[in-house]
C-alpha positions, 0 to 999 in steps of 0.5 A: 533474532531477525537479521535483514541483511541480504544474501548476495542473490537477493541483493542482485534482485533488488539491484535489478528491480531498480534497473528494471524500474528505472528503464521507463524514466523517460515515460514517467511524466507523460502518464503522470500528466495523462493519468486517464490514458492506460499505458500500452502493453509495452512502453518503448525501452521498457524491460520487463520484470521477467528479467528478475524472475529467474533470479528468485529461482536462485534463492536458498531456504536460508535467504531473507523470508519471502514476505520480508524480502518482498517488502524490501523489493517493494521499497526498491520498486517504488524508489525507481524512476520509471512507469513502474509496473508488474512484479506486485506483492503476490508475484511468486505465487502467480495470483492477483494482488489487489488490496481486495485480494488480500482480504479474500485470502484472509477471510474468504472460505476456501470455495471463494478463494478458488472461485475468485482468487485469480481476479483482481480485486480492490478494497472498497471501504471509505465512504463520504463523510466516513473516513477512519471510522469504520464502525460508522460505515453507511452502505447497507446490505440487505438479504432478499431471498438468495441475494444481498442488496446493497445500497450506498456510496464509496469513494477513493477506491484504489485500482477501482477502474481497473479492477475486476470487482471490490471487497465491499464493507457494508452493514447488515445492521446498523444499530449493531455497530462494528458487529454488523459489518460484513464484506461482500465480493462485488463484481463490476457486472453487478446489477446496480453497480456503477463506476462513477468516476476516476479521481484527479489526484495530487499524486500517484496519478499513475494508479487510478482511484474511483468512486462507486455507487450502489443502487439496489445492487444485487449480488449472489447470497455466497458473495458474503466474504466468510459465509457468516451471516449472523450479527454477534453481540459485542465486538466485530463480526468474524468477517470484520475481524477477519478483514481488519487482520489484512491491515497487519500485511497491507499496512507494511506494504503501503508503509514500504511505498512511503519508504521507497518515495523518501529513497527516491527522493533522497537518491536524487538529491545525493545525485544531483549534489554530487554532480556539484561536488557536494557529497558526504565524507564518512571520515569527517567529524560532525564539525567538520561537516556542512549543514547539507552534508549533515542533512543528508546523514540525518535523512538518510538515517530516518529512511533506513529506520523506517525501512527496518520497521517495514522489514521487522513488521513483515518478518513477524508475519513470515514467522507467523507471529502477532504484528498488530503493533508492529504494522502500525509502528511501520505504517506510522513511520513510513508515513512520516518519511514520506513527508519529512524525507522527501521535503528535506531532499527538496530543501537541500536541492533548493529551487530546482527541486520544484521544477517539473523538469526534475523528479524530486517533487513527484516523489514528494506528491506520490509519497504523500498518500502513504500517511493517509490511506490503509489508516491515517498517521493518526489512527496508527498512533491510537492503535500503538497507544492502545496496544501499549497501554492495553486499553480498547477502542472504546477506552481510547478514541 
């Protein structure tokens, strides 16, 4: 049975993560308003997450399983109000932790993992005119001797500016649909690769988002993730299926970001209202509570429920159990609360909530993306329905 109560040392780690994350609150607005500037190696007053590392050494084998616990760390980290850097999900192993790294670890050959595992890799899937329908990808890859030649455009590449390279989805046979889609590791020094622009966004402005162009971009033949050059008949290729499986872990991570912003906004509202003498008295019955007090209870319950779905999906991964359904459930739920809870927190705060002087509106803007990337909420509901009803993607679209 899954038990998500944290041990004393685990709770100390979570508290320390928030404490360190809040140490750069004074710089938050600057780097949000100047998103094209790269923060220096150390900000004034910044406390590094090296303070947290010794506590990990005190964890015992019977403490919360590592991936499950790292989701809790992600929620704690994302709810902080500072310019949070470091302590990525791959921190315990010391490897790079971009979205592309998850794909490399899932679908790459041992040689590819050894060669590129320490690079910071983005994931490049989305194209202009091709959103959630990955089988409609137009970027092509053509084998020319001992090189692949890529042509196409990619948009909304998370961490695409600072990454060393990206896992790029392209088709080697358009007529084969998803069976022809392969994943290629493309480094930024590849001839024909162009970083077109850095996007300006509603939220998560401290995280860079890039657009790429590939014009007769040449990469080595061994840059095909997994090395399988065949086009199977029916269904997706092994490379396609392998990378799709990475979403079963990255989706809980993205959902944790949505939950984090919901929690950050809720905590802000609770603290701000407490200063005005409004707090929840749990000894009171429902008729005795004010509408504001009841709203805070409902927002907290919704946030906690979403957090539990994230931990459950990660726990199944820790136990090496299938979690396709649970990953989509937590992604859908995390995508919901990043909108509903942050908006609810703003509603109970009234006019002050829209002011740039207060961070609660930033939580709403930053959290909004959690319902969009790594598969929209609508796509997650399709996956959930297929899993429960036993339909294929062709039968239920």
